[in-house]
N, C-alpha and C positions, 0 to 999 in steps of 0.2 A: 665165626661165632662172636664177634664183637657187638656190642650194643650200639645204640646211635651215637650216647654222649663220645663213647672210645673212638668210632669209628671220625668223629667231627674233631676229636683230638688227633687223631693220627694224621685225617688230610692236613690240619692246620700245620704240624710239625713237618708234613712230609712239604707241602708248598714254601716254609719258610726256611728249609734244608736249598731245597731248589733254589729259591732266590738266593740264597747265600752263594750258593755252587755257580751260580750264572753271572753272579755281580761281581765274580773275583777278581777277574782279571782287567776289570773297570774301574772298580774303586782302590783307593791307594789303601793298603791293608792296615796304618794304621789309623783311616778315617772309619773302618767298616763299624759298625757295630754288632760284635759278634758274640752277644750274649743276649741271656733273656732273663728279665727281670722276674724272678717267682717270688711270692709272699710263702711264708713256713707258718705253721700252727703246729702245737704238740699239745699231748692228750697220754695221760698213765692211769694204768688201771692195778686192782690190787697189789699195792705197794705196800712195804713192810709196815705195822705200825711200830715206829720208835718212841716215842712218849709214853711213859710209863703211865699217867695217868689221862692223858685225853688222846684222839687220832694225832696223828702227824700233820705238820704246817708244811706242804712240799714248795718247793721252787724247781727251775731249770735253769740251768747256764750252758748256753749254745756255745760250740769255737766250729770254725770252716778251717780247714787246710787246703792248699793248693800246690802244685808240685813248681820246682821251680822249672822256670822257663825261658829258654835262650833267648836274644834280644832278635825281633823278628828282619829278615835283610831286607830291602828296599833298593831299588836301583838309583845309583846317584844320575843327577841332570846330564842329560848328553849321553847317555850309555854308559856311563864312566864303571868303574869298581861298585861293588854292593856294599853300603854303607850300613852300620847298626841304628836304629830308632830306638833309643832309649825308653822312647812312649809305653814300648811293650812289655819291657820289664818286668816279670810280676815278682811279688813278693816270694820269700822261703817257705819252705816246706812246715815250718813251726806253725803248728794250730794257733789262731787267733780267735780270741775273743769275740761274738758279735754280737753277743745280748745276753739280757737274763728275764725270765718272766716273773710274774707277780707273784706274791705267795699268796695259796690257797690252803685257808687255812680248816683244822679239823676234818681232813678225807684223806682215803687212801686212793681217790677215783678223782684227781683234779681234771678238771677242762681249763686249761689257761687259755684268757682272752689277747694276753700279747701275743704280737704276730712280727715278723722278723722279714726283711725286704733282700734278696740278696742276687746276686748276677751268677747267672747258671751257665756256663761254658760247654758246650756241646762236646767238644775235643779236650775237655781237660777231666783229669780223677780228682775232683773236689770231695773232699771226705769232709763230714757234717759228724760231729760229737755233741750228744746228749748227756749232760751230766745230770742227777735229778740229788736232791739234798732236803732236807729237813731241817725247817729255821728252828733256832735254839735263842739266837741272841737278835730281838728283833731289832731290824734296821740296819743290821751290819752287814757291810760288804765285802769283809773278810770272809772268805771262805772255810779258815779254820776256825772260827765260831759255829760252823753248824755243823749236821749229821750228815754222813755221805751215804746216799741209798743206793748209787750204782749207775751204769751210765749205757747207751747204745752208739754202735758209730755204724754209719750208711753214708753210700757215696749217691753225693746231687743224681749223676745218670741213674743210679738202681732205684732213686726215688720217682725220677722223671717219666722210667721206662715200666714204673709200676702201676698195677689195676688201678685206677683212681687216684695215681700221683699219690698211696696211701702206701707207706709202710711201716709195720709192726713187727717190733723183738723184743726178745725178753732181755731184762735189766741185768749186764753182767757187774760182775766185782760188786763193792758194797755189802749190801743184805741178799744180794742176786735172786730180788723177788719182785714179782710184777713186769708188766709189758708198758714200752713206751710206743707212741706211733705219732708220725710225723707225718705232715699233709702238707699237699705243695701246690699251689695255684698260679697262674702266670697274671701279671699285674696289669691290670688297664688304664692307661693314663684316664685319670679324672680328679680334677682340683675342685670339685664339688664339695660342700659339707652343709650338715643338715644341722639347726637346730629342735631339738625334737623333747617333748613334753608328754610325758602319758599319765593317766592314771586308771584306776579302777574302780569296780564300782560294784559293789553287793556281792565279793566274793565268797567263794567256800571257807567257812572257820573249820581248822583241823586242828585246832586246842581242845576239841571239847566243851562240854557244857560249862566252865570255871575256866576257860581262857579266852583268849583271843588272838588270832594269828599276828604273826609279823610278818608280812609280806614285802618280798621285792620282786624286781620283774627283769629276765635275761632275753637276748635277741641273738638268734642263732640262724645263720643262712645256709640254704641247702646247698650241696656240691653235687659234681657233675654225678656220682652216683647215686643220688638222693639221698646221702647222709647227711647231715647236721653240723654244721662247725660254729661254736659258741663265738661272737663279736663282741658283747657288749652286756655288761649288768650294771643293775642300778643301784645305790643306797636301799639301806631296808629300813620299812616306818614301823614303829612298835604298834601292836594293839591298834590295829584301824584295817577295818573291813573292805573300806573306801579310801585309798591311798591315795597321795597326786605326789607323785615325784619330781624332785629338782630338774628342769629342762637343762640338756647336756647337748653340747655341741658334739658332733660324730663327723668323722670323714666318709662320704658316701663309699669312697674303695673297699676302706673297712668293711662298710657295713653290706655292701653287697657287690663290689669290686666294679661299678660305674652301672652294672643293671638293672634300672628301676625296677622291673618285670621280675625279676629274682624273686624266687619265693622266699618269705621270713616268718620264722616262728616266735613268738611272741610267747612268756610262757610266765606264772606265777606260782613262786613259790612263798613257804611259810619258812623262814629261819629258823635253826635251832643252835644254841650253842656246841651242841658235840657234830656239827657239819652234816645232818642227816636230814638235808631240808625237805620237807613234806610239799609233793607237787599240788597245785591248785588248779592247775586247770592251762589252756593254751589257747592261742588263735594264730592262725596261717592267714598271711596277705603279704603284700608286697610293698615295697616305699611309695610307687606310685599311688598307690588305692590310699595309703594311710596320708599322702599329700593332699590328695584328692578329697578325703573325707572331713577335714579339720571343719568345725562348723556345722556338719551336717549329717542328717541322720545316717550315712554310711559310715562315718567317723565314731559311729557306736557299735562295737563290734562284740558279738556274745562270746563269751569265754565258756568252750567246752573242758569237761571235765568226767571221763568215763563213759562218754556217748549221750552227757544230758548238757543243760546251760546252767552255767553258776555264775551267774555276776557277768559284767562287761567291760570290755578294754573301750576306753575313750582317749583318743590322741586330742591333748588340748594345743599343742602347738605343732607344728613341722613346716619350718621354714628354712629354704634350700637357698643359699647362696655359694659365690663362686670367691674363693680365697687366691690372691696373687702370690705368684711363687716369687722367691728369691731372685731368680733368673730374670724375670718380669723388673722387676726393682733395680737388677743390677744395668739392665740393659735403657732404662731410664735415666740413668747416670747416678744413681745412688752412689755414695762414699761409704766406705767402711773402712774406720781408722782404728789402727792399733795403741792402746796405751800401755807400757811394761812398769811394772814394780817390781824390785830387787830387795830380799831379806840380807841386811847387812847385822844382823844379831850375832853374839860373840859364840854360839853354839856351832856355828860354821866353820869357825877354827881358825889360823892365823892365815892369811892369802897366800905370807910365803913361806909356809910350809907343805911341801910333797904332801898329796894325799887329801887334803883339807878341803873343802868343797867350792872355794875362791880360787884355790890354789891357780897361776896360769902357768902353764907348762913353756917353758922355752924353745921346744919342738915345737908348739903352734895345735897341740891336741887341744879340742876344746874340753872345759869343763860342762857340769851337767846345765850350770846357769848358760853358758854359752852355746850349746846345742839345742836347750828349749826355744831361745831365744830365734836359731838361726832357722829352726825348723817351722816352727809356729810364724812367725816374721815373715821369713820368706814366701808364707803363701797371702798372708792379708796384704801385703803389701800392694800386691797385685791387683787389687781393687781400688786401691786410694790412687788418686791423679796426682797430690805434691807428695805422695811418701815423706810427709814429717810428721814424726810420731813424738811424744812426749816421754819421758823415762825418769821414772822417781824412784829414791831408795827408801830405806824406812829401817828404824833400828837401830843406826849409828850415830855417835857423840860428836856433834856440829857446835864447832867454838863452847867444847865443855857442857853442852845441853843435847840431851836426847834428842833424836829429833825424828818423829815419824812419817812424814813425806818430806822429801826435799830434792830439790832437781839434781840430776844427773847431767853432768855436762854444760858447757859455756852457755846454751840457748836454749830457754823453754821446749822447742823441740830440736829433732836431730832427722836426716836424711835416710831414708831406709834402714833395712837389715842391717847394713855395714856401719850408717851413723851409728844406732842400735850397740854395736858390738863396741866402738870406739869410744863412747860414753862409758861404758861399764868397764873398759879397761883403764880408762883416763882416773877412773875414781882410784884406784890403787895407786898411781902415777903421781898423784897429788898428795897421798896420805888420807886415811879414814880411822878412827877408832871404832870399832867394832862394840855393841854394847848389848842393849835390851830392852825390854821386854819385846814380845812379838805379837804386834798393835796391827790389826787389820781397819778398821773402822776409820782411820783419819785418811788413808788412801781410798778406801770406798767412796768418803764425800768430796774428795777432789776429782774422782773418776766420774761418780756422776752430772757434777757441775759442769763438767770439763763437756760430756757428752749431749748436754741438754743445751750448751752454747753452741754447740758444734752443729745440732740439728737447726737451731733454731737461726744461725748465720747460712743457711742452703735453702734453695728455692723449695717450697714445699715439704721442708723437713726430710729432704734425703738424704740422711746419713745416719749412720749407726755405729757405735764405739764397742770395741772386745778389750776387755782389760784382762794384762797377764799378770798374775801372781805367782812369782817364783817366791818359796820360801822352804825351806828348811826344819822348821819345828811346829809345834802345839800353838794355837793360837791363845795367847793370854786375856783377850777382851772378845770371849765366847758373845755374850749377851751384846755389849755394842755393834759387833759387827754382823747379827743377826738384825738388829733395827736397823743398820744403812744398808743391808740387802733388801731388805723390805722394801723400804724408801726408793732403793735404785731401781726393785722390779718394774717400777712405773716412767723408769728413762728410758732411753733410747740405747740399751747398755747391757752386755754379756759378759760374765767374768768365770776365767778360767783358771784354775790354780793348780799349777804344778807341785809338788812334794818331790824336794829334791833331797838326796841322800837315804839314809836309812832309818829314819826316826818311824815312830808309831806313830801313822798318822789316820786311826780310828775315828780319832774326833773330827776330823775335817769333813766326814761320810755325812755329818749332819749338817753339813751346809748345803750339799747336791740335793737338791728338790728330787730327786728319784724316790726317795724314802718316804715323802709327803711335804706338804706343802708347807714352808716355814713362816711363822708368826713372830711378830715384835714381842715386845715387854709389855705391852697392852694388846696381847692378843688379835690383831691385827694382820692377815693373812696376805702374802705376798701377791701381788695381781698374776706373777706369771713365774715359771722358776726360770732361772739364768745361771744359774752356779752349776759349773762342770769340774771335778779334783779327780786329778788323775798324779798317782804317783809315779815320779821318773823310772824308777828301778823296772818298772813291769814293762816299758819299752825301749830300754838304755840299748839293747840289740838291735832297732828298727827305729831310725829318728822319724821313718816318713810315717809307722804307725801310729806313734803318738801325736805325728798334727793331726792322722786319722781322727782318730778316739777321740781328741779336744775339741776340735770345729764340728764334731761330728751334728752336733744338738744348734749349732749356731744358726744356718737356715732356717729352720721351725723355730727357733728364738726370734730371729730378725721379723719373718711372718708374723708371726704373734702380735709382738708390738705393734707393728703397722699396722692390721687388722685392731687392734685394742684403741686405736687412735684414729680408726676410720681415717688412715693417708691412704691413695692410691699409688699405682708407679706412675711415674710423669710416661709420656710417651718417647719408645725408643729415640737414643740419639741417632741421628742419621751419621754413616761411614765418612769420612774425609775423602775428601775431594784428589785424589790422589795424583791426578795432571797438575795440582797447584802445590804440591806438599816441596816445601823448602828444607834443605837438610843439609849439614855439614860434614864433608870429606874427613880425611884422617890430616889434611893440612891447614884446615880450619875453614877454608875458604867455600862458600854459599853456592850449594848447586840447585838450580831452580826445575823441578819437574817438567816436562813438555811432552806432548803427545806427537809431533812431529821431529821426522829425522832430519841429521844435518850432515849427513853423509855416510861412508861407510863404517859399518862396526855402529851407528847412532842405536841408542835401545840395549844394547849389548847389558848395561849395568843393572836393567831391571830384569836381567834372567837371576834366580836365585842362585846363590854360590854354596858349597857346602864343603867344612873340612873339621873333623876331628882332632880333638884337644885331651893327653890327659892329664889329669887332676893330681896335684903333687900332694904324696903323703899328709902334709902337713896343712892342705887347706882345707877350711871347715866353709858347710853351708853358708850361704849369704856371704861369704867374701869375693871382694872385687879383684879379677885378674886383668891383667892385659896380655894378649898373645898378638904373633904375628901372624897374617895369614897367608894363604901360598904365594899372593903376589908380595908380599911386604909389607902391607897396612897393618897399621895398629886395629884390633878388635878389641873391644872393654864389654866385660860379661859379668854376671853374679854367677857364683857357683850353687846351682840348685838347690833346694831340698831334698833330703833323700838322696844325694849320692855319696857313694863310698867313697875313702878316701883312695887316691891309685885309679879311681873307675875314669872312662871316658863319656866326654861329653860332645854331642855332634852339634854343631854351630852353623847356621844358616844367615850370608849376610848379602 
């Protein structure tokens, strides 16, 4: 009794499972894409009113937990013993926040436009938790500042196996009132974006004889079960029955999942301050028809309200273009460079006293500053060919004068994560006087200049920089810092701020553009959001999650900047000719590659060799180690980010 849509979904899932099973013996396990990317959307109904004088202002926080998964066994070359492939180890069972919706004001029945992409693994018990809150302190990311209204928990397996991929559950905990619905849909790869500008003409007035409606427009896409999901909402235009809305850039994947013929419903609403917006009419169409109708009579569509026509919807602009991906920029040789700035203000405490933030443990255990440098630097250094990075300090007294941007180390740049950590440790060996206050503006100005100079020195400006600021306290030059960030938003730069220690970092959240676009002291808005703030304590138990959280927005920020400057990726860099590669063995002698055999056993060195190395408890991610191979050769490697002390690394040489 399945519907045609459900039969098609079942057929696709069966085909996908069959393909995975049939290829299981031919494709190395670590290379299989054993997941489906899905997009989640959230809706709630009949929530309890928590505000005394008005309706609630709900938002949701999503968490995903996965079971611990043992490393997947793979066969060693030549049929030897089975070795552990560390690439298959998953994170712990602890639930990890994957995102937050926007706040929908003055309603107990919110439809959130924010969507969340996750990897669905058929074979795993992945648990999704949705917690709902009523916003009390506007813009605060601290959940303790808001009223907890309850939660639901559902497995992704249950969600994907349900009719229409929708699960509706009663809210538990908190107020215990209302329901939350979660919808999932498989993501279709689509890099198209559309610049869409809509207008209304002669809309129905819902404010009676003595008022004029305040319209806004929403777009919903049809689901496989015939229901609708809200995907976009315009601004409100006050007192106007022929509104012209601002042009908006929207991802085609978000709008219609890449299907230009997918039904869309465009609805006009009369905004009311109490959240009870009045319906003004709708138009059903699709993106293909919207694009085709620009400048034509078909672009003026009648608005239907209770079976009658009340006004028109007009498409002023609908321009589709394809946005290059970060992968395309990297394939074309784009360089990503890291800059690090370290807080040496007095509030960190003396580095000689155990337990203080800069304390260098003689046992080799990293402090929070070292851990953050290792985790984030260990990822970014792989995208820079020369791996040379500047590292600065701020807030210390140098030659009797407080300096808010000074070089750390003997040279302007250091090599790799190891060089960053050596330069950091070297500061204390030379002696330093902690001081204050905590000022960011000088560091940001230097980083902005450095990022622009680096981009201008590369062909076609194929360079982008990331500034990592590590700090323990509240910013004392907030106004100047915001001014500097607005300026930096027009440069090839992203800024990651990691809060070290247990201070109150709530003021830092104002810098993260997730709460709204930053504006400088002259009310000039930032070109784009370039700041990500994360408190280290939130991820202290999982360094790899720290790196994932802080770097998650960087790919989008890179693409946004390049698009704004009309910079396209360079053609892919061709791979090296391995027959001509020269390398040095551990004796220092040069070995020339060749396609020709020169005797018995020739070419054996080209067969990959593997062995396992136990990481000492004192070694930190980013540290350089030298070990002996089974044949007695010296092998040099960097301890990877996220590798636990005492863990095992599988090396190939």
